MARVEXVEX-67698 format. One line per field, with one value per residue (C-alpha): residue in three letters; x, y, z. Coordinates in Angstrom, 3 decimals. Each point is the difference from the previous one (the first is absolute). Last residue first. Layout:
N
r	[ALA; ...]
px	[X; ...]
py	[Y; ...]
pz	[Z; ...]
***
This chain:
499
r	[ALA; ARG; SER; ARG; VAL; GLU; ARG; VAL; TRP; ALA; GLU; VAL; ASP; ALA; SER; ALA; ARG; PRO; MET; GLY; ALA; SER; LEU; ASN; ARG; PHE; GLY; ASP; GLU; THR; VAL; LEU; VAL; ASP; ASP; GLU; ILE; ARG; VAL; GLY; ILE; GLY; ARG; PHE; ARG; GLU; PRO; ALA; LYS; LEU; ASP; ASP; ALA; LYS; PHE; TYR; LEU; GLY; PRO; GLU; VAL; THR; LEU; VAL; MET; GLY; PRO; THR; LEU; GLU; ALA; ASP; MET; TYR; GLU; GLU; ARG; THR; ALA; LEU; ALA; CYS; ASP; HIS; VAL; ASP; LEU; GLY; LEU; HIS; HIS; SER; THR; GLY; HIS; VAL; MET; TRP; ARG; ARG; HIS; TYR; GLN; GLY; HIS; ASP; THR; ASP; LEU; THR; ASP; GLU; VAL; SER; VAL; GLY; GLU; PRO; LEU; LEU; GLY; TRP; ALA; HIS; LEU; ARG; GLU; ALA; ILE; VAL; ARG; ILE; ALA; ALA; ALA; HIS; VAL; ASP; SER; PHE; ARG; ASN; GLY; PRO; LYS; VAL; ALA; ALA; MET; GLY; ALA; GLU; GLN; ALA; ALA; TYR; VAL; ALA; ASP; TYR; ILE; GLU; ARG; GLN; ALA; ASP; THR; PHE; GLU; GLY; ASP; VAL; PRO; LEU; THR; ARG; THR; ILE; ASP; ALA; THR; PHE; LEU; SER; ASP; VAL; GLU; VAL; GLY; ALA; ASP; LEU; LEU; VAL; LEU; GLU; GLY; GLU; GLU; VAL; ASP; GLY; THR; ASN; ARG; ILE; TRP; HIS; LEU; THR; ASN; ALA; HIS; ASP; GLY; ALA; ALA; CYS; ILE; SER; ASP; TYR; GLY; VAL; GLY; ASN; GLY; GLN; HIS; ARG; ALA; HIS; LEU; GLY; PHE; VAL; GLY; GLU; ILE; TRP; ARG; GLU; GLY; ARG; GLY; LYS; GLU; ALA; ALA; ASP; PRO; LEU; ALA; ALA; ILE; VAL; ALA; GLU; PHE; GLY; ALA; ARG; THR; ALA; ASP; VAL; ALA; ALA; GLN; LEU; GLN; GLU; ILE; GLU; TRP; GLU; ASP; LYS; VAL; MET; ARG; LEU; HIS; SER; LEU; VAL; HIS; ALA; LEU; GLU; ASP; ASP; LEU; PRO; GLU; LEU; THR; GLU; ALA; ASP; ALA; GLY; ASN; GLU; VAL; ARG; SER; ALA; ASP; LEU; GLN; ALA; THR; LEU; GLU; ARG; ASP; ALA; ASP; ARG; VAL; LEU; ARG; VAL; THR; VAL; GLU; GLY; ALA; ASP; LYS; ALA; VAL; ALA; ASP; ALA; LEU; GLU; ASP; ILE; HIS; ARG; ALA; ILE; VAL; GLY; LEU; GLU; LEU; GLU; LEU; ASP; GLU; ILE; THR; PRO; ARG; ALA; GLY; VAL; TRP; PHE; GLU; GLY; TYR; ARG; SER; ASP; THR; PHE; PHE; GLU; ASP; SER; ASP; ARG; GLY; ALA; LEU; PRO; ARG; PHE; TYR; VAL; VAL; ALA; ASP; HIS; GLY; GLY; GLY; GLU; LYS; PRO; GLU; LEU; VAL; LEU; VAL; ALA; ASP; PRO; GLU; ARG; ASP; ALA; GLY; LEU; GLY; THR; LEU; HIS; ALA; PHE; ALA; SER; HIS; PRO; ARG; PHE; VAL; TYR; ASP; CYS; ASP; ASN; SER; ARG; VAL; LYS; LEU; GLY; GLY; ALA; PRO; ILE; VAL; LEU; ARG; ASP; GLY; GLU; TYR; ALA; ALA; SER; VAL; ALA; ALA; ARG; ARG; ALA; ALA; ALA; TYR; THR; ALA; VAL; ALA; ALA; PRO; GLU; THR; VAL; ALA; PRO; ARG; ARG; PRO; ALA; TRP; ASP; GLU; ARG; VAL; PHE; ARG; ARG; PHE; ALA; GLU; THR; THR; PRO; ARG; GLU; ARG; ILE; GLN; SER; LYS; LYS; GLN; GLU; GLU; SER; THR; SER; MET]
px	[-27.643; -0.041; -2.758; 1.714; 3.235; -1.931; -2.169; 3.341; 1.666; -2.795; 0.216; 3.610; -0.375; -2.370; 2.405; 2.940; 2.710; -0.521; 2.709; 1.355; 2.209; 2.190; 3.322; -0.713; 2.344; 2.064; 1.242; 2.280; 2.576; -1.797; -0.445; -1.919; -3.064; -1.562; -3.724; -1.555; -3.354; -0.785; -3.427; -0.935; -3.754; -0.881; -0.852; -0.766; -3.722; 0.653; 2.399; 3.530; 1.242; -1.974; 2.438; -1.784; -0.830; 3.430; 0.062; 3.108; 0.889; 2.395; 2.742; 1.676; 2.557; 2.350; 3.196; 2.239; 3.167; 0.949; 0.137; 1.572; -1.573; 2.284; 0.976; -1.158; -2.003; 2.156; 3.748; 0.183; -2.059; 2.462; -0.846; -0.587; -3.446; 0.648; -3.252; -3.341; -1.631; 3.370; 1.171; -1.466; -1.700; 1.215; -2.271; -2.595; -3.074; 1.786; -2.339; -2.055; -2.856; -3.110; 1.919; 2.571; -1.969; 1.184; 3.557; 0.786; 2.788; 3.148; -1.269; -1.930; -2.620; -2.865; 1.165; -0.231; -3.566; -1.110; -0.312; -2.154; -2.279; 1.493; -0.275; -3.510; -1.918; -0.668; 1.700; 3.010; -0.173; -0.016; 2.658; 2.354; -0.666; 0.656; 3.508; 0.435; 0.093; 2.525; 2.412; -0.023; 0.865; 2.709; 1.887; 1.303; 1.395; -1.200; 2.915; -1.883; -3.756; -2.290; -1.499; -3.210; -0.317; -0.070; -2.666; -2.309; 0.840; -1.529; -3.131; -0.774; 0.185; -2.422; -2.194; -0.166; -0.570; -3.068; -1.233; -0.177; -2.144; -2.119; -0.319; 2.011; -1.034; 0.597; -1.571; 3.527; 1.340; 3.516; 3.273; 2.853; 3.765; 2.582; 3.446; 1.624; 2.824; 3.193; 1.137; 0.988; -3.084; -2.454; -0.956; -3.808; -0.925; -2.514; -1.661; -3.565; -2.120; -3.457; -2.939; -3.286; -3.598; -0.470; 2.339; 3.201; 0.918; 3.223; 3.052; 2.253; 3.185; 2.045; -1.389; 3.243; -1.629; -2.963; -2.632; -1.085; -0.941; -3.039; -1.660; 1.581; 3.883; 1.677; 3.461; 2.262; 3.061; 3.210; 0.610; -2.826; 0.914; 2.593; -2.225; -3.089; -1.332; 1.306; -1.202; -3.381; -0.644; 1.287; -2.407; -3.041; 1.455; 0.695; -3.600; -1.476; 2.078; -1.642; -3.384; 0.029; -3.776; -1.099; -2.407; 2.241; 2.925; -2.232; -1.246; 3.605; 0.915; -0.289; 2.163; 2.642; 0.693; 0.057; 2.709; 2.068; -0.085; 1.153; 3.002; 0.865; 0.315; 2.038; 2.306; 0.792; 0.600; 2.637; 1.646; 0.139; 1.621; 2.457; 0.958; 0.103; 2.565; -1.286; 1.319; 0.226; 1.347; 3.603; -1.115; -0.222; 2.906; 1.951; -1.497; 0.781; 3.692; 0.259; -1.517; 2.765; 2.730; -1.809; -0.718; 3.612; 1.942; -0.207; 1.429; 3.122; 1.352; 3.043; -0.943; -1.460; -2.290; -1.271; -0.640; -1.985; -2.135; -0.139; -1.626; -2.070; -1.348; -0.402; -2.410; -1.954; -0.777; -1.569; 0.596; 3.896; 0.077; 3.815; 3.136; 3.550; 2.792; 3.081; 3.302; -1.023; -2.940; 2.568; -2.340; -2.717; -2.902; 0.993; 1.038; -3.502; -1.882; 1.512; -3.107; -2.347; 0.799; 1.084; -1.492; 1.787; -2.678; -1.822; -3.533; -1.657; 3.225; 1.867; -3.072; -0.626; 3.791; 0.089; -3.021; -3.535; -2.045; -2.532; -3.013; -0.574; -0.377; 1.578; 2.198; 1.581; 0.475; -2.047; -1.374; 3.629; -0.173; -0.981; 2.259; 2.354; 1.261; 1.669; -0.706; -2.850; 2.832; -0.324; -1.256; 2.168; 0.212; 1.209; 3.169; -0.468; 2.974; 0.293; 3.473; 0.914; 1.633; 3.697; 3.358; 0.071; -3.549; -2.170; -2.429; -3.655; -1.566; -3.650; -1.018; -2.601; -1.368; -3.467; -0.284; -2.591; -3.518; -1.329; 2.688; 3.474; 1.358; 3.339; 0.603; -3.459; -1.151; 3.173; -0.667; -3.752; 0.875; -1.393; -3.280; -0.712; -3.328; -0.091; 1.760; -1.951; 1.673; -1.071; -1.364; 0.519; 3.773; 1.929; 1.874; 3.087; 1.179; 0.586; 3.517; 2.039; 3.961; 2.035; 3.594; 1.555; 2.689; -2.420; -3.020; -1.884; 0.778; -1.192; -3.263; -0.600; 0.976; -2.240; -2.952; 1.113; 0.204; -3.450; -1.379; 1.762; -1.296; -3.602; -1.103; 1.385; 2.526; -0.889; -0.703; -0.540; -1.325; 1.435; -2.127; 0.737; 0.855; -2.514; 0.303; 0.700; 2.145; 0.671; -3.060; 0.694; 3.591; -0.788; -2.619; 2.557; 2.574; -2.209; -0.777; -4.029; -1.524; -1.615; -1.372; 1.454; 1.620; -1.594; 2.832; 2.223; -2.623; 0.001; 3.730; 0.149; 1.849; 2.884; 0.519]
py	[-6.216; -3.641; -0.362; 2.660; -2.142; -2.907; 1.802; 1.690; -3.277; -1.832; 2.685; -0.188; -3.963; 0.402; 2.498; -2.111; 1.847; -0.915; 1.174; -3.064; -0.600; 2.928; -1.496; -2.004; -2.537; -0.846; -2.518; -3.074; 1.395; 2.843; 3.593; 2.069; 1.673; 3.541; 0.286; 2.562; 0.272; 3.106; 1.133; 3.526; 0.616; 3.370; -1.103; -3.757; 0.188; 2.623; -2.331; 1.535; 1.954; 2.959; 0.286; 2.798; -2.067; -1.670; -3.545; -1.666; -3.615; -1.238; -2.607; -0.297; -2.706; 1.370; -1.573; -1.739; -1.873; -2.657; -2.744; 1.510; 1.183; 0.378; 3.568; 2.078; 2.515; 0.325; -1.161; 0.625; 3.310; 1.323; -0.150; 3.611; -0.584; -2.821; 0.421; 1.815; -0.158; 0.624; -2.122; -2.996; -0.516; -0.411; 0.989; -1.554; 0.487; 3.150; 3.071; 1.174; -2.464; 1.271; 2.634; -3.028; -2.227; 1.928; -1.535; -0.525; 0.830; -0.239; -2.007; -2.574; -0.899; 1.953; -1.915; -3.510; 0.909; 1.011; 3.514; -0.311; 2.777; 1.902; -1.935; 0.645; -3.148; -1.266; -3.034; 1.892; 1.864; -3.426; -1.498; 3.109; -0.600; -3.690; 0.877; 2.781; -2.618; -2.348; 2.517; 1.732; -2.974; -1.005; 3.392; -1.742; -2.692; -3.404; -2.460; 0.065; 0.392; 3.076; -0.935; -1.207; 3.339; 1.849; -2.207; 0.038; 3.758; 0.239; -2.019; 2.058; 3.446; -1.846; -0.805; 3.431; 1.614; -2.342; 0.457; 3.462; 0.024; -2.644; 2.149; -1.262; -0.532; 1.072; 3.688; 1.479; -2.429; -0.608; 0.142; -1.525; 1.173; -1.216; 1.585; -1.541; 2.007; -0.697; 2.696; -2.212; 1.904; -1.351; 1.887; -0.886; 0.049; 2.173; -0.298; 0.309; -0.186; 1.154; -1.261; 1.718; -0.950; 2.182; 3.105; 1.121; 3.470; 1.126; 1.829; -2.827; 1.962; -3.100; -1.070; -1.498; -1.978; 2.319; -2.349; -1.083; 3.918; -1.084; -1.744; 0.272; -0.022; -0.334; -0.276; 0.056; 2.095; -2.625; -2.437; 0.982; -0.017; -1.184; -3.092; -1.329; 3.264; 2.327; -2.281; -0.249; 3.678; 0.362; -2.358; 1.908; 3.497; -0.970; -1.299; 3.113; 2.021; -2.029; 0.757; 3.637; -0.193; -1.811; -2.538; -1.879; 0.028; -1.156; -2.833; -0.985; -0.343; -3.695; -0.435; 2.514; -1.761; -3.237; 1.764; 1.091; -3.458; -1.458; 2.421; -1.214; -3.497; 1.218; 2.039; -3.239; -1.966; 2.720; -0.404; -3.566; 0.255; 2.183; -2.259; -2.898; 1.892; 1.962; -0.424; 3.621; 1.550; 0.013; 1.649; 3.358; -0.187; -0.791; 2.880; 2.760; -1.867; 0.803; 3.623; 0.679; -0.446; 1.383; 3.205; 0.367; -0.633; 3.799; 1.272; -1.983; -0.819; 1.576; 0.114; 3.810; -1.880; -2.571; 2.531; 2.149; -2.647; -1.182; 3.374; 0.217; -3.592; 0.781; 2.992; -1.851; -2.873; -3.207; 0.777; -0.612; -3.689; 0.488; -1.846; 0.854; -1.665; -0.139; 1.861; 3.800; -0.494; -1.154; 0.945; 2.241; -2.244; -0.351; 3.400; 1.162; -2.700; 0.556; 2.729; -3.002; -1.547; -3.798; -3.332; -3.270; -2.350; -3.080; 1.844; -0.033; -0.240; 2.458; 2.340; -0.023; 0.596; 2.961; 1.198; -0.098; 2.933; 1.285; 2.065; 2.854; 3.070; -1.084; -2.356; 3.348; -0.668; 2.833; 1.711; 0.398; 1.666; -2.786; -2.788; 1.878; 2.164; -2.774; -1.567; -2.562; -1.438; -0.099; -3.049; -0.952; 2.197; -2.716; -1.351; -3.728; -2.046; -3.399; -1.185; -0.986; -3.205; -0.621; -0.271; 3.116; 1.432; 1.913; 2.487; -0.613; 3.284; 0.273; 3.710; 1.069; 3.684; -1.082; -3.686; -1.526; 0.919; -3.164; -2.393; -0.843; -3.380; 1.241; -0.785; 0.360; 2.992; 1.637; -0.840; 1.221; 3.330; 0.346; 1.376; 3.124; 1.512; 3.364; 2.877; 2.811; 3.288; 1.868; -2.543; -3.490; 0.143; -3.088; -2.217; -1.498; -2.652; -3.645; 0.158; -2.740; 0.501; -2.713; 0.005; -2.186; -2.905; -2.753; 1.557; -2.980; -2.120; 2.761; 0.354; -3.771; 0.392; 2.771; -2.143; -2.972; 2.631; 1.451; -3.745; -0.722; 3.287; -0.293; -1.775; 2.773; -0.615; -0.213; 2.285; 3.297; 3.446; -1.066; 1.651; 3.870; 1.019; 2.184; 3.924; 2.278; 3.054; 0.954; 2.298; 1.688; 0.591; 1.751; 2.004; 1.511; 0.406; 2.339; -0.517; -0.158; -0.592; 2.617; -1.368; 1.779; -3.205; 0.827; 1.620; -2.846; -2.496; 1.529; 0.403; -3.671; -1.542; -1.588; -3.788]
pz	[10.793; 0.082; -2.741; -1.828; -0.163; -1.285; -2.690; -1.502; 0.104; -1.830; -2.823; -0.211; -0.215; -2.864; -1.942; 0.503; 2.156; 3.857; 2.561; 1.825; -2.970; 0.816; 0.077; -3.190; -0.003; -3.325; -1.955; 0.747; 1.846; 1.123; -1.148; 2.150; -1.019; 0.963; -1.780; -1.906; -1.637; -1.987; -1.421; -1.535; -1.043; -1.324; -3.367; -0.608; -0.615; -2.475; -2.158; 0.013; -2.765; 1.177; 2.901; 2.210; 2.993; 0.124; -0.633; 2.111; -0.165; 2.644; 0.541; 3.185; 0.829; 2.709; 0.850; 2.801; -1.023; 2.405; -2.614; -3.200; -2.895; -3.105; -0.913; -3.000; 1.832; 2.899; -0.202; -3.553; 0.186; 2.578; 3.527; 1.603; 0.823; 2.122; 1.859; -1.606; 3.528; 1.477; 3.078; -1.883; -3.651; -3.638; -2.531; -2.090; -2.700; -1.588; -0.865; -2.850; 0.172; -2.016; -2.742; 0.472; -1.984; -3.219; 0.580; -3.596; -2.204; 2.082; 2.968; -2.061; 2.556; -2.117; -3.154; 1.994; 1.207; -3.376; -1.511; -3.075; 1.227; 3.015; 3.385; 2.157; -1.918; 3.503; -0.981; -0.920; 3.610; 1.589; -1.836; 0.447; 3.957; -0.307; -1.585; 2.393; 2.835; -1.856; -1.053; 3.272; 1.838; -2.697; 0.776; 3.487; -2.030; 0.115; 1.842; 3.420; -0.161; -0.274; -3.610; 1.725; 1.954; -3.162; -1.464; 3.013; 0.015; -3.527; 0.737; 3.048; -2.375; -2.293; 2.935; 0.858; -3.032; -0.427; 3.437; -0.103; -3.191; 1.597; 3.282; 2.892; 3.190; 3.558; 0.170; -0.570; -2.327; 0.595; -2.016; 2.126; -0.075; 2.146; 0.623; 3.279; 1.539; 1.756; 2.088; 2.988; 2.005; -2.572; -3.167; -0.503; -3.627; -2.171; -3.439; 0.321; -2.986; 1.072; -2.440; -0.311; 0.567; 3.003; -0.185; 1.377; -0.111; -0.894; 1.633; -0.213; -1.360; -0.138; -3.745; -1.320; -2.608; -1.278; -1.179; 3.713; 0.138; -2.167; 2.715; 3.317; 0.497; 3.376; -0.927; 3.019; 0.562; 0.300; 2.552; 2.438; 3.571; 2.719; 0.694; 0.770; 1.766; -2.618; -3.072; 1.769; 0.516; -3.716; -1.403; 1.575; -0.888; -3.591; -0.096; 1.648; -2.613; -2.606; 1.636; -0.956; 1.172; 3.206; -1.403; -2.506; 2.373; 2.919; -2.448; -0.909; 4.047; 0.127; -3.328; 1.260; 3.204; -1.980; -2.174; 3.074; 1.666; -3.305; 0.098; 3.562; -2.067; -2.593; 2.173; 2.199; -3.096; -1.261; 3.588; -0.200; -3.545; 1.119; 3.005; -2.211; -2.561; -3.113; -3.418; -1.565; 2.805; -1.221; -3.001; 1.610; 1.893; -3.040; -1.875; 2.773; 0.043; -3.496; 0.139; 2.690; -2.637; -2.686; 2.203; 1.116; -3.207; -1.099; 3.263; -0.589; 3.501; 1.441; 3.465; -0.161; -2.800; 2.664; 2.700; -2.400; -1.064; 3.734; 0.979; -3.078; 0.585; 3.649; -0.540; -2.654; 2.294; -1.809; -3.462; -0.131; 1.355; 0.390; -1.032; 1.413; -1.816; 2.404; -0.312; -0.783; 2.547; 2.868; 2.566; -1.413; 1.071; 3.611; 0.454; -1.059; 2.301; 3.053; 0.693; -0.506; 3.141; -0.941; 0.006; -0.923; -1.570; 1.674; -0.734; 3.399; 2.323; -1.927; -0.287; 3.766; 1.041; -1.813; 1.700; -1.764; -0.674; 2.613; -0.798; -2.220; 2.198; 3.416; -1.738; -2.168; -3.361; -1.902; 2.903; 1.398; 3.524; 2.633; -0.957; -2.310; 2.713; 1.901; 3.319; -1.117; -2.222; -3.754; -1.736; -2.727; -3.368; -2.518; -1.659; -0.999; -0.338; -1.664; -0.485; -3.439; -1.409; -0.964; 1.902; 1.189; 0.397; -2.553; 1.869; -0.722; 1.112; 0.977; 0.444; 2.245; -0.577; 1.200; 1.570; -0.147; -0.952; -0.847; -0.934; 0.995; -1.434; -0.731; -3.414; -1.237; 1.775; -0.955; -3.755; 0.561; 1.055; 3.694; 0.300; 1.852; 0.876; -1.648; 2.169; 1.421; 0.729; -2.983; -2.399; -0.650; 0.619; -0.739; 2.437; -0.801; -2.363; 1.072; -1.492; -1.940; -0.022; -1.589; 0.737; -2.704; 0.567; -1.342; -1.756; -0.941; 3.092; 2.025; -1.515; 0.660; 3.330; 0.611; -0.842; 1.985; 3.066; -0.750; 0.510; 3.130; 1.337; -1.165; 3.259; 1.985; 2.572; 3.677; 2.970; -1.738; 1.548; 3.685; 2.588; 0.671; 3.421; 1.841; -0.756; 2.860; -1.513; -3.295; -0.132; 3.273; -1.005; -3.210; 1.860; 2.629; -3.195; -1.410; -3.419; -0.242; -3.489; -2.197; -3.107; -3.220; -1.396; -3.287; -1.776; 0.935; -1.417; -3.127; -0.570; 0.660; 3.168; -0.784; -0.797]
***
């Protein structure tokens, strides 16, 4: 990927260019130690994923870019994160490898070679080593060599400069498919090349969209390694939540406490893994009733609840997604407990529906029925509207004033994983062992909601766990984080006793 215009304008720092200085910089470096000594644990799993894709596209050339660095401002880039399809099929996570492209090259006789084109480590006698502030080892650290990547991943590795000729080769005879949204510049180049070699421009996007859909759906059932990564992400998230619980008194005392909570969790997310898997929701009081409250600018007050929706993304890029609603002073008020216990009952019903043979949508149906029953018992549904009436998707849905979102989504490399799957493959699909999904009902009573009882106004509660579908039901990956109201209070007391 070429240097951006913003970066070209910002490269104003003077750098010595005399040959004597360049020679001085190149000299007297100790030999590098081997960066990779054995294959990565993920290599065999990534190979199996690639084999599944290969079988689906016999004879086609498949191009899956990691994407490139993106400018944050001036000459500063955002921390790089590879495209999820690239990470899934190579096993590379964290900030690896900007500009890389995985090509599944069809072989004579069937199958594909997996070739990763990337920017390998440059020698210390190169200009890149010292003068390139975006890629040079002196500035951003060492990258793997060709040999390193081949050993680590079990693929063929090539220099990125060879990519253009490789993907354009026989483009008029071989169907070329591309993950379009990973690298816009590469997409434009490959589109032009395909059209030049006889492809119909109008067919390119549908051709590519089919590949993107298949790669998204491929992630729906997790392999053993992926499940281990998700459990590690959940375990790290528990550590972050407990750090927040210990810090709640500080958050209340210091002002702008939502930012304090966000910072505490972010510290542990960055320490335990790659960082947060999504912007943390640290919503105190009435802010909990704004579903996507990520501003986190509010104060935290004694007597309030804090809704913390956060997850650690581990270095492999798999993320947890957990929500707990915590009493700031350690105990729920009567009204808070009444709402909390209703949400907990709904979550229990949703979890009970997680088992092979049930549909994904059955989880929401079970949880939302409990929500509707509680709202009806509280007299909040319109007069004459029964539980069955409000659950009627065509003529009811009155309960959605207080529970607007779905109860579940798939979880993995993306917090909302497998997003390109069709409705038949997602909502209407049967649950299968190896799927990982969230169960997260809630109730939200905004402070200015005059249809809500006064005692409920300003209280929002959500409880969310990450569950693995097993052969005979489910395993709650986040079972170590208490959920029932009395257990949450005991958890707060226990964590603070250790603080």
